[in-house]
C-alpha positions in Angstrom: 42.2 145.7 62.5 45.8 145.6 64.1 48.3 144.5 62.2 52.1 144.3 62.0 53.9 145.8 65.2 57.2 146.5 64.4 58.7 150.2 63.2 60.1 151.4 60.5 62.7 153.9 61.5 66.3 154.7 60.7 67.4 156.6 63.9 70.4 154.6 65.5 69.3 155.7 69.2 66.1 156.3 69.6 64.6 159.1 72.1 62.5 158.6 75.1 58.7 157.7 74.0 60.4 157.1 70.7 59.7 153.8 68.2 63.0 151.7 68.2 64.9 151.5 64.5 63.5 148.2 62.5 64.1 148.8 58.8 64.7 146.8 55.8 67.1 147.6 53.4 65.2 148.4 50.5 63.4 150.9 52.4 65.4 153.8 53.5 63.1 156.7 53.8 61.5 157.7 57.1 58.6 157.3 58.3 56.3 155.8 61.2 54.4 152.9 60.3 54.1 149.7 61.9 56.0 146.7 59.2 57.4 143.3 59.6 61.3 143.9 59.5 63.9 141.3 57.8 66.9 143.3 59.7 69.2 141.2 61.7 68.3 140.9 65.5 70.8 142.9 66.9 68.9 145.6 69.0 66.7 145.6 71.9 63.1 144.6 72.1 60.3 147.6 71.4 58.5 148.1 74.8 55.4 148.3 72.6 55.7 145.1 71.2 56.3 143.6 74.4 53.0 145.3 76.2 51.1 143.7 73.0 51.8 140.6 73.2 51.1 140.4 77.3 48.0 141.7 76.3 47.5 139.0 73.7 48.4 136.8 76.2 45.5 138.0 78.8 43.5 138.0 75.6 44.0 134.4 74.9 43.8 132.8 78.3 40.5 134.7 79.0 38.4 133.8 76.3 39.9 130.9 76.3 37.9 129.9 79.7 35.1 131.4 77.9 35.2 128.9 74.6 35.7 126.1 77.0 32.8 126.2 79.4 30.4 127.1 76.3 32.1 123.7 74.3 31.6 121.6 77.3 28.5 122.9 79.2 25.2 121.6 77.0 23.2 123.7 78.7 24.8 126.8 77.1 23.6 125.7 73.5 20.6 128.9 73.3 21.5 131.3 70.5 22.8 134.1 73.2 25.7 131.8 73.7 26.4 130.5 70.3 26.6 134.1 69.7 29.0 134.9 72.9 30.8 131.8 71.8 31.9 133.3 68.4 32.9 136.1 70.4 35.3 134.5 72.5 36.8 132.2 69.9 37.1 136.0 67.5 38.8 137.2 70.7 40.7 134.5 71.8 42.2 133.7 67.7 43.1 137.8 68.2 45.2 137.1 71.4 47.0 134.6 69.9 47.4 136.4 66.7 49.1 139.2 68.9 51.7 136.4 70.5 52.3 134.8 67.2 53.2 138.4 65.9 55.4 139.0 68.6 57.0 135.5 68.4 57.7 135.8 64.2 59.0 139.5 64.1 61.9 138.5 66.7 62.4 135.4 65.5 61.3 134.3 61.8 60.7 137.3 60.2 60.2 137.4 56.7 57.7 139.3 54.1 55.6 135.8 53.4 55.1 135.5 57.5 54.2 139.3 57.8 51.5 139.2 55.0 49.7 135.7 56.8 50.3 137.4 60.2 48.6 140.7 59.3 45.8 138.4 58.0 45.0 136.6 60.5 45.0 140.0 63.0 42.9 141.6 60.6 40.5 138.5 60.2 40.3 137.9 64.3 39.6 141.3 64.9 36.9 141.9 62.1 35.2 138.3 63.5 35.4 140.0 67.1 33.8 143.5 66.1 30.9 141.9 63.7 30.5 139.2 66.5 29.6 142.1 69.0 26.9 143.7 66.3 25.3 140.2 65.9 25.0 139.8 69.6 23.4 143.5 69.3 21.2 142.2 66.9 20.1 139.2 69.1 19.1 141.5 71.9 16.9 143.7 70.1 15.2 140.9 68.9 15.1 139.1 71.9 13.7 142.2 73.3 11.4 143.2 70.2 10.0 139.4 69.6 10.9 138.2 72.9 7.2 135.6 72.7 8.8 133.9 69.3 12.7 134.2 70.2 12.9 130.8 71.3 12.0 129.2 68.1 14.0 127.2 65.4 14.1 130.4 63.1 16.1 132.2 65.7 18.8 130.1 65.8 18.5 129.5 61.8 18.8 133.7 61.8 21.7 133.4 64.5 23.7 130.7 62.5 23.1 132.9 59.2 24.8 136.0 60.7 27.6 133.7 62.1 28.0 132.0 58.6 28.2 136.1 57.5 30.2 137.3 60.4 32.9 134.8 59.8 33.3 135.2 55.5 33.4 138.2 55.5 36.0 138.2 58.3 37.9 136.1 56.1 37.5 138.0 52.7 38.7 140.9 54.8 41.7 139.2 55.8 42.5 137.6 52.9 43.2 140.5 50.9 46.5 141.1 51.9 47.9 138.2 51.3 46.2 137.9 47.9 47.8 140.9 47.0 46.5 144.4 48.4 49.4 145.5 50.3 52.1 147.5 49.9 55.0 145.9 49.8 55.7 146.4 45.9 54.9 150.1 46.8 56.2 151.2 49.7 54.8 155.3 48.6 51.1 153.6 49.3 51.3 152.2 52.8 49.5 153.2 55.6 50.1 153.9 59.3 50.6 150.2 59.7 52.7 147.9 57.5 52.3 146.1 55.1 48.4 147.5 54.6 47.8 150.1 52.0 46.1 153.3 52.9 43.1 152.6 51.0 42.7 149.4 52.8 42.7 150.5 56.0 40.5 153.5 55.2 38.1 150.6 54.3 38.4 148.7 57.7 38.3 152.2 59.5 34.7 152.8 57.3 33.2 149.7 58.3 34.0 150.1 62.1 32.6 153.7 61.9 29.3 152.3 59.9 29.4 149.2 63.0 29.5 151.6 65.6 26.3 153.8 64.0 24.6 150.6 63.8 25.1 148.8 67.3 24.4 152.6 68.6 21.1 152.7 67.1 20.0 149.3 68.0 21.2 150.2 71.5 18.6 153.1 71.7 16.0 150.9 70.9 16.7 148.7 73.1 16.7 151.4 76.0 13.6 152.4 74.8 12.2 148.9 74.8 13.4 148.5 78.2 12.2 151.5 79.7 8.9 150.8 78.7 9.0 147.6 80.1 10.3 148.6 83.1 7.2 151.3 82.9 4.6 148.5 82.5 5.6 146.6 84.9 6.0 149.2 87.4 2.0 150.2 86.8 1.3 146.4 87.3 3.0 146.5 90.4 2.3 149.7 91.7 5.5 150.8 92.4 6.5 153.1 89.8 8.7 155.7 91.5 11.1 152.9 92.7 11.2 150.0 91.2 11.1 151.9 87.3 13.7 154.5 88.3 16.0 151.2 89.6 15.1 149.2 86.2 15.8 152.3 83.8 18.9 152.9 85.5 19.9 149.5 85.4 19.3 149.5 82.0 20.4 152.3 80.8 23.9 152.0 82.9 24.8 148.4 80.9 24.4 149.8 78.2 26.4 153.1 78.5 29.4 150.3 79.6 28.8 148.5 76.9 28.9 151.3 74.2 31.5 153.2 76.4 33.8 150.2 76.4 33.6 149.6 72.6 34.1 153.5 71.5 36.8 154.1 73.8 38.8 151.0 72.7 38.3 151.3 69.0 37.4 155.0 68.8 41.2 156.6 68.9 42.3 153.8 66.6 40.0 154.0 64.0 40.5 157.9 63.7 44.0 157.8 63.3 43.8 155.0 60.7 41.4 157.8 58.5 43.7 160.9 59.2 47.4 160.0 59.9 49.9 159.6 58.1 53.2 156.6 57.6 55.0 159.5 58.1 54.0 160.2 61.5 56.0 159.1 64.9 55.0 155.5 65.0 54.2 156.3 69.2 51.0 157.8 68.0 49.9 154.2 66.0 51.0 152.0 69.0 49.3 154.6 71.4 46.4 154.2 69.9 46.3 150.0 68.6 47.4 149.3 71.8 43.6 150.3 73.9 42.2 148.8 70.8 43.4 145.4 71.9 42.1 146.1 75.5 38.4 145.8 73.7 39.0 142.0 73.6 40.2 142.0 77.0 37.2 143.3 78.4 34.6 142.1 76.4 34.6 138.1 78.2 33.9 140.4 81.2 31.0 142.1 80.2 29.5 139.2 78.4 30.5 136.1 79.4 31.7 136.5 83.2 28.4 138.8 84.6 26.2 135.8 82.9 24.7 133.8 86.1 25.0 130.6 83.3 28.5 131.1 83.1 29.1 131.8 86.5 27.5 128.9 87.8 29.3 126.8 85.4 32.5 128.3 86.5 31.9 127.3 89.5 30.8 123.6 89.5 34.1 123.7 87.6 36.4 125.1 89.8 34.1 122.9 92.7 34.8 119.9 89.8 31.2 119.0 89.9 30.2 119.0 86.4 27.1 116.9 87.1 25.1 120.1 85.4 21.2 119.9 85.6 19.8 118.9 81.9 17.2 120.6 82.2 18.6 124.0 83.3 18.1 126.8 80.5 18.8 130.2 80.0 15.4 132.2 80.2 16.9 135.2 79.3 18.8 136.3 76.2 20.7 138.9 77.5 22.2 141.0 80.8 20.3 144.0 79.8 
């Protein structure tokens, strides 16, 4: 959902906090939307673009480690790790897209490159958000159908979710490349050029639908966790202590997951709905940058906190990759 990151502004000397002047010859109107520029590179580098590139670098490095560990560790082949691998792959591509956007923006600037880059970023971030939804669905079914979770049917469902996730993401990423852009109609541009306002509203609306669905599923997960903790506490006769500790842990974990996701993406999604291309570009940058942080935090929440991935990292750092072949995940989630 993050696109081209050059500012369309005709001011010669920007004031503090304003975007730098990148403007194409054919677009002389003033607006604050982000765009790719074909102007000569005779200007300073926008510090917002530097921060986005740095964010992309950290994202790519973090998630590359997760992808490599899951790929090279035979024991990490359960549905949960397949979905975590999908999330890490999407975030890895998103980080690479932010880096390539910066490079192409200041080195190879053309409309064709801008369309390819924006399509790549849309597909990557859509796959990341969709993978988060798939993980949420997997966590719900792992608790709701715990007895049948480790069956072949579960793996088939996971593969179907992955096909749907990446299929829809690829389709949305191809839309700007296939013609749904504002290059020929500048008046239809959104806060992020070359995406049209209708395209951005579609992406933002899709995000809200996914967010509401995740909120509903995590609420149901929380009820199941509380019920299980209550049953275990009754069996062990430690209701006052164990029930409180288990419930608090489950609720706090869910709060971290939803809070991080919402705090990262909600500002940008809301601004996509209410923002106009004439608004100062600093608003777009200020809401776009935190959205990229979600891909930076995802591997910490979903991968590095997992005991088996920690074990694999420890074995990698120690140079002893002789993993126990019989070692298998017994829990599909860290909730």
